[in-house]
Backbone as a chain_set.jsonl record, in Angstrom:
{"seq": "MTDAPAGGPDQPRRPKEPGRGAPAQGHGGQGRGWQGTEGWVHQAMLSGRRTAIVTTGRRAIRVEPARDARIVAEIEERVVGRLLACRPLWCRIEIAGLRGWIRRAVIWGVRDGETFD", "coords": {"N": [[19.197, -35.511, 93.912], [21.102, -33.755, 94.882], [22.311, -32.247, 97.935], [21.994, -29.44, 98.689], [23.799, -26.741, 100.296], [23.013, -24.926, 103.23], [21.703, -21.635, 102.944], [23.0, -19.349, 104.234], [24.826, -17.969, 107.077], [23.096, -17.912, 109.213], [21.436, -19.989, 108.852], [20.856, -23.535, 109.494], [23.274, -26.139, 109.145], [22.984, -28.791, 106.828], [22.427, -32.349, 106.98], [24.234, -33.834, 105.272], [26.087, -31.998, 104.484], [29.385, -30.868, 103.902], [31.842, -30.296, 106.505], [34.218, -29.032, 108.758], [35.718, -29.724, 111.992], [36.402, -29.416, 115.53], [37.295, -32.032, 117.857], [34.463, -33.725, 119.097], [32.585, -32.866, 121.968], [30.749, -34.02, 124.615], [27.667, -33.44, 123.421], [28.349, -32.414, 121.051], [30.42, -30.25, 119.067], [32.844, -27.59, 118.095], [32.631, -26.267, 114.786], [33.305, -25.736, 111.292], [31.891, -24.465, 108.36], [31.733, -24.82, 104.708], [31.59, -22.271, 103.671], [32.838, -20.668, 105.316], [31.709, -20.035, 107.764], [31.415, -20.347, 111.304], [30.607, -22.378, 114.142], [28.693, -24.044, 116.693], [28.174, -27.565, 116.467], [25.756, -30.074, 116.564], [26.098, -33.412, 117.648], [24.519, -35.277, 116.291], [24.488, -34.234, 113.606], [26.98, -34.961, 112.73], [29.298, -37.116, 110.995], [31.102, -40.025, 110.133], [31.777, -40.204, 107.561], [33.567, -38.982, 104.778], [33.12, -36.107, 103.009], [32.778, -33.714, 100.274], [32.311, -30.529, 98.658], [31.386, -29.044, 95.679], [32.851, -26.056, 94.675], [32.885, -24.074, 92.853], [31.225, -23.181, 89.885], [30.336, -25.327, 87.014], [31.729, -28.564, 86.895], [33.99, -31.08, 85.806], [33.821, -34.598, 86.267], [36.133, -37.067, 86.067], [37.294, -40.158, 84.503], [39.862, -40.918, 84.992], [42.589, -39.548, 86.993], [43.367, -37.056, 85.384], [43.649, -34.216, 83.201], [43.057, -34.691, 80.551], [41.528, -37.027, 80.554], [38.704, -39.121, 79.949], [35.416, -37.726, 80.446], [33.196, -38.469, 82.984], [30.984, -37.392, 84.163], [29.26, -34.207, 84.508], [29.273, -31.832, 86.997], [27.309, -29.616, 89.069], [27.883, -26.504, 90.655], [27.924, -26.494, 94.291], [27.113, -29.158, 94.657], [27.236, -31.986, 96.602], [29.482, -34.592, 97.447], [30.722, -37.924, 98.192], [33.905, -38.405, 99.413], [36.501, -40.543, 98.371], [39.209, -40.941, 97.951], [42.224, -39.019, 98.052], [44.676, -37.259, 96.321], [47.63, -35.302, 95.662], [46.758, -33.418, 93.576], [44.227, -34.28, 92.699], [40.996, -35.674, 93.578], [39.302, -38.645, 94.35], [35.853, -39.204, 93.971], [32.506, -39.87, 94.879], [29.283, -39.432, 93.589], [25.92, -39.607, 93.595], [26.069, -42.395, 92.981], [27.915, -42.381, 90.843], [31.255, -42.669, 90.167], [34.448, -41.119, 90.092], [37.202, -38.858, 89.191], [38.003, -35.669, 90.418], [39.327, -32.403, 90.077], [41.206, -31.281, 92.699], [41.349, -28.544, 93.437], [38.851, -27.377, 93.005], [37.086, -28.27, 94.922], [35.704, -28.275, 98.215], [36.652, -29.431, 101.413], [38.755, -30.913, 101.969], [41.845, -30.9, 103.62], [44.635, -28.698, 103.115], [47.361, -30.154, 101.591], [46.62, -32.638, 102.423], [46.423, -36.127, 102.033], [44.896, -39.3, 101.138], [43.866, -42.693, 100.918]], "CA": [[20.571, -35.738, 93.697], [22.051, -32.884, 95.594], [21.945, -31.738, 99.127], [22.599, -28.086, 98.651], [24.039, -26.353, 101.681], [22.182, -23.841, 103.708], [21.937, -20.337, 102.33], [23.823, -18.418, 104.974], [25.369, -18.203, 108.36], [21.988, -18.027, 110.129], [20.708, -21.221, 108.547], [21.658, -24.661, 109.923], [23.912, -27.129, 108.23], [22.165, -30.004, 106.424], [23.094, -33.557, 107.451], [25.238, -34.311, 104.378], [26.937, -30.883, 104.122], [30.773, -31.048, 104.498], [32.307, -29.273, 107.5], [35.391, -29.33, 109.577], [35.528, -29.47, 113.283], [37.251, -29.956, 116.578], [36.737, -33.192, 118.43], [33.214, -33.53, 119.769], [32.526, -32.958, 123.477], [29.355, -34.117, 125.016], [26.642, -33.561, 122.466], [28.802, -31.801, 119.758], [31.663, -29.506, 119.016], [32.939, -26.518, 117.205], [32.702, -26.629, 113.449], [33.333, -24.593, 110.176], [31.211, -24.739, 107.125], [32.499, -24.548, 103.542], [31.51, -20.907, 103.338], [33.697, -20.042, 106.32], [30.971, -19.793, 108.929], [31.774, -21.183, 112.349], [29.558, -22.433, 115.125], [28.619, -25.364, 117.369], [27.497, -28.544, 115.651], [25.357, -31.197, 117.41], [26.598, -34.76, 117.259], [23.562, -35.804, 115.337], [24.86, -33.751, 112.36], [28.283, -35.397, 112.393], [29.372, -38.434, 110.458], [32.481, -40.479, 109.919], [31.991, -40.162, 106.106], [34.257, -37.825, 104.25], [32.404, -35.441, 101.918], [33.304, -32.507, 99.718], [31.337, -29.838, 98.007], [32.0, -28.395, 94.517], [32.665, -24.726, 95.214], [32.798, -23.106, 91.742], [30.843, -23.58, 88.554], [30.118, -26.658, 86.538], [32.99, -29.207, 86.911], [34.018, -32.448, 85.224], [34.22, -35.815, 87.007], [36.791, -37.877, 85.04], [37.561, -41.629, 84.663], [41.183, -41.012, 85.562], [43.032, -38.19, 87.434], [44.157, -36.296, 84.298], [42.808, -33.285, 82.527], [42.547, -35.232, 79.237], [40.854, -38.226, 80.664], [37.3, -39.128, 79.635], [34.487, -37.221, 81.361], [32.107, -39.34, 83.443], [29.824, -36.549, 84.38], [29.579, -32.78, 84.848], [28.662, -31.597, 88.299], [27.16, -28.205, 89.311], [28.379, -25.956, 91.977], [27.158, -26.826, 95.602], [26.798, -30.489, 94.752], [28.066, -32.722, 97.685], [29.874, -36.02, 97.124], [31.552, -38.678, 99.226], [35.397, -38.555, 99.106], [36.946, -41.906, 98.379], [40.631, -40.848, 98.058], [42.747, -37.808, 97.65], [46.109, -37.147, 95.911], [47.985, -33.883, 95.746], [45.964, -32.513, 92.712], [42.984, -34.818, 92.377], [40.358, -36.518, 94.576], [38.275, -39.513, 93.86], [34.648, -38.814, 94.58], [31.229, -40.576, 94.427], [28.114, -38.619, 93.577], [24.764, -40.326, 93.068], [26.43, -43.633, 92.426], [28.873, -42.233, 89.85], [32.6, -42.5, 90.759], [35.513, -40.498, 89.217], [38.185, -37.924, 89.776], [37.759, -34.254, 90.25], [40.425, -31.523, 90.55], [41.119, -30.87, 94.139], [41.218, -27.143, 93.593], [37.417, -27.021, 92.775], [36.165, -28.722, 95.911], [36.035, -27.949, 99.643], [36.397, -30.595, 102.395], [40.054, -31.607, 102.124], [42.82, -29.932, 104.122], [45.88, -28.383, 102.271], [48.386, -31.114, 101.723], [46.152, -33.996, 103.027], [46.2, -37.181, 101.072], [44.457, -40.546, 101.775], [43.276, -43.745, 100.032]], "C": [[21.52, -34.911, 94.468], [21.433, -32.533, 96.981], [22.641, -30.409, 99.248], [22.728, -27.546, 100.003], [23.132, -25.212, 101.997], [22.58, -22.542, 103.067], [22.785, -19.38, 103.009], [24.202, -18.825, 106.404], [24.286, -18.366, 109.347], [21.205, -19.245, 109.836], [21.516, -22.409, 108.99], [22.195, -25.418, 108.798], [22.913, -28.262, 107.967], [23.017, -31.184, 106.742], [24.268, -33.935, 106.582], [26.273, -33.273, 103.955], [28.322, -31.118, 104.673], [31.107, -30.017, 105.542], [33.592, -29.902, 108.153], [35.193, -28.954, 110.944], [36.517, -29.967, 114.277], [36.593, -31.155, 117.047], [35.508, -32.901, 119.206], [33.386, -33.727, 121.264], [31.103, -32.936, 123.822], [28.521, -34.36, 123.86], [27.126, -32.985, 121.091], [30.085, -31.113, 119.882], [31.687, -28.304, 118.13], [33.105, -26.96, 115.749], [32.798, -25.46, 112.489], [32.791, -25.136, 108.91], [31.994, -24.387, 105.927], [32.524, -23.018, 103.203], [32.287, -20.01, 104.434], [32.972, -19.815, 107.712], [31.352, -20.797, 110.065], [30.643, -21.239, 113.489], [29.606, -23.835, 115.779], [27.754, -26.359, 116.593], [27.139, -29.671, 116.593], [25.826, -32.465, 116.803], [25.725, -35.501, 116.202], [23.821, -35.403, 113.888], [26.174, -34.195, 111.921], [28.295, -36.866, 111.844], [30.831, -38.756, 110.219], [32.767, -40.482, 108.415], [32.621, -38.865, 105.652], [33.504, -37.353, 102.984], [33.086, -34.176, 101.478], [32.234, -31.852, 98.945], [32.052, -29.108, 96.816], [31.754, -26.882, 94.784], [32.545, -23.66, 94.06], [32.275, -23.731, 90.411], [30.503, -24.956, 88.319], [31.486, -27.368, 86.343], [32.919, -30.571, 86.502], [34.581, -33.44, 86.31], [34.871, -36.664, 85.936], [37.093, -39.277, 85.449], [38.889, -41.78, 85.41], [41.647, -39.696, 86.123], [43.954, -37.486, 86.518], [43.126, -35.449, 83.578], [42.242, -33.8, 81.173], [41.887, -36.572, 79.302], [39.264, -38.069, 80.292], [36.426, -38.545, 80.726], [33.404, -38.149, 81.647], [30.782, -38.582, 83.615], [30.203, -35.165, 84.605], [28.68, -32.401, 86.063], [28.529, -30.078, 88.57], [27.689, -27.769, 90.548], [27.361, -26.251, 92.997], [26.723, -28.294, 95.576], [27.778, -31.207, 95.72], [28.307, -34.105, 97.196], [30.662, -36.605, 98.244], [32.988, -38.82, 98.666], [35.853, -39.906, 99.255], [38.511, -41.907, 98.573], [41.038, -39.527, 97.601], [44.24, -37.894, 97.324], [46.426, -35.675, 95.949], [47.184, -32.96, 94.861], [44.612, -32.979, 92.447], [42.397, -35.575, 93.563], [39.326, -37.384, 93.846], [36.989, -39.375, 94.663], [33.433, -39.684, 94.02], [30.062, -39.636, 94.647], [26.972, -39.334, 92.865], [25.083, -41.664, 92.47], [27.53, -43.597, 91.352], [30.181, -41.99, 90.578], [33.554, -41.991, 89.659], [36.393, -39.558, 89.938], [37.822, -36.519, 89.434], [39.025, -33.457, 90.775], [40.203, -31.044, 91.919], [40.798, -29.352, 94.35], [39.82, -26.615, 93.431], [36.386, -27.612, 93.857], [36.644, -28.22, 97.292], [35.715, -29.111, 100.446], [37.655, -31.453, 102.548], [41.046, -30.502, 102.62], [44.059, -29.785, 103.184], [46.888, -29.505, 102.665], [47.9, -32.503, 102.155], [45.9, -34.935, 101.784], [45.722, -38.468, 101.762], [43.904, -41.477, 100.695], [42.112, -44.479, 100.765]], "O": [[22.657, -35.324, 94.696], [20.214, -32.527, 97.155], [23.719, -30.282, 99.828], [21.875, -27.823, 100.847], [22.547, -24.601, 101.102], [23.738, -22.387, 102.678], [23.326, -18.538, 102.292], [23.901, -19.935, 106.843], [24.572, -18.991, 110.368], [20.288, -19.522, 110.61], [22.743, -22.366, 108.9], [21.699, -25.384, 107.671], [22.107, -28.612, 108.829], [24.241, -31.056, 106.777], [25.283, -34.348, 107.143], [27.198, -33.566, 103.198], [28.446, -31.537, 105.824], [30.633, -28.888, 105.418], [33.903, -31.089, 108.059], [34.547, -27.932, 111.178], [37.364, -30.808, 113.976], [35.427, -31.371, 116.717], [35.476, -31.909, 119.934], [34.149, -34.558, 121.755], [30.334, -32.053, 123.443], [28.623, -35.446, 123.289], [26.401, -33.063, 120.1], [30.823, -31.417, 120.82], [30.694, -27.995, 117.472], [33.711, -28.009, 115.527], [32.422, -24.335, 112.82], [33.219, -26.192, 108.445], [32.953, -23.636, 106.103], [33.43, -22.567, 102.502], [32.311, -18.78, 104.37], [33.618, -19.441, 108.691], [31.582, -21.973, 109.785], [29.891, -20.289, 113.711], [30.447, -24.671, 115.447], [26.684, -25.988, 116.11], [27.985, -30.191, 117.32], [25.94, -32.587, 115.583], [26.225, -36.244, 115.357], [23.421, -36.142, 112.988], [26.55, -33.865, 110.796], [27.448, -37.695, 112.179], [31.677, -37.868, 110.118], [33.904, -40.74, 108.022], [32.241, -37.783, 106.098], [33.295, -38.115, 102.04], [33.89, -33.612, 102.22], [31.278, -32.53, 98.571], [33.177, -28.628, 96.961], [30.631, -26.47, 95.074], [32.155, -22.516, 94.296], [32.847, -24.697, 89.906], [30.374, -25.74, 89.26], [32.345, -26.801, 85.667], [31.926, -31.246, 86.773], [35.532, -33.205, 87.056], [34.207, -36.972, 84.947], [37.145, -39.57, 86.643], [39.042, -42.613, 86.303], [41.065, -38.696, 85.703], [45.143, -37.32, 86.789], [41.975, -35.828, 83.366], [41.158, -33.422, 80.729], [41.685, -37.218, 78.274], [38.693, -36.981, 80.356], [36.678, -38.851, 81.892], [32.721, -38.614, 80.735], [29.689, -39.04, 83.279], [31.373, -34.898, 84.88], [27.476, -32.657, 86.074], [29.478, -29.326, 88.346], [27.938, -28.57, 91.449], [26.157, -26.281, 92.741], [25.968, -28.664, 96.474], [28.993, -31.031, 95.633], [27.431, -34.727, 96.595], [31.191, -35.913, 99.113], [33.191, -39.311, 97.556], [35.584, -40.462, 100.32], [39.048, -42.768, 99.27], [40.314, -38.903, 96.826], [44.979, -38.572, 98.037], [45.545, -34.87, 96.249], [46.915, -31.828, 95.264], [43.808, -32.17, 91.984], [43.121, -36.056, 94.435], [38.622, -36.969, 92.926], [37.017, -39.423, 95.893], [33.414, -40.122, 92.87], [29.869, -39.109, 95.742], [27.057, -39.627, 91.673], [24.421, -42.061, 91.511], [28.04, -44.651, 90.974], [30.225, -41.189, 91.512], [33.469, -42.376, 88.492], [36.348, -39.459, 91.164], [37.393, -36.209, 88.323], [39.654, -33.827, 91.766], [39.165, -30.479, 92.263], [40.096, -28.961, 95.283], [39.612, -25.435, 93.712], [35.164, -27.503, 93.763], [37.79, -27.814, 97.485], [34.68, -29.751, 100.263], [37.644, -32.529, 103.145], [41.072, -29.378, 102.12], [44.436, -30.759, 102.531], [47.197, -29.748, 103.832], [48.696, -33.438, 102.239], [45.311, -34.592, 100.759], [46.121, -38.706, 102.902], [43.51, -41.0, 99.63], [41.497, -45.382, 100.198]]}, "num_chains": 1, "name": "protein.A"}
C-alpha cells in the first residue's frame, strides 16, 4: 500500500516518491526530495503525475474539505498518494483507490500558494 521514501540522502529516490525539480535536460535534471535533499534525477524516475507524501504522524482523509467531515481513512506518516486537486487549505488525494481530502499543512508536494483542479 505504501512506497516509503528512501531512508536518507545517500539512498536513491523510489519511483513514486514525490519530488520537485528543474526542467529536465538530456537524461534528467536537478531535483529536491521531501526531506530537503537535492541532487540529479534520471528521467526514468520522473512522471507527470502529481504526488504528495504525509510528513507527520497519522492523518485523516476526509470525505469533504472540512475538519468536521466524515473520515474516509487514516493514513500513516510517509504514505505517498496521488494529488487530484488543491485548494488553499486542503488537497484532494487518492491513496490505494481511496479518495478524499487531507489538510495541506500535513503533506509535502505542493508549493506554497499553489492551487489546481
